[in-house]
Steps between C-alpha positions, in 0.01 A plus 500: 500500500407374154316181406439319172288190423560278197233474229394149611462616864740229612777712652544844649819692568566791735794735536571796726780740583710219645690253281243218511258368236240262647308239299157376611309198368135593434381168357351374829278809507361492145180326398471257209163652407638855497880483463551878502323548834709464813370414845726709720568340839619694803862441397679354201838362597802566279630206300847630423706815540765631264763763569567762234821602674403866481260710708251745352270270300180678403309314226435159347382371165439145382497367144173371357621139517619545860857401419671834569463738794661843463585726793546876476694697759542857607837518328347425157690172452 
């Protein structure tokens, strides 16, 4: 499984060998005094799931402005 967090620590995305990308909202767990520190609860529930339509996802990257999430797979596409 791979995970990426945006530069503002507002959202996180995970991907694994299945065809699903999962988005998590981290804003409820960040502090105003220290916005880059996250208080990790026992569980963080997914906000939304996306299907890539293809299995074998292995890596994620997110643009610096958080607008684009790229997924890399085992097939190199």
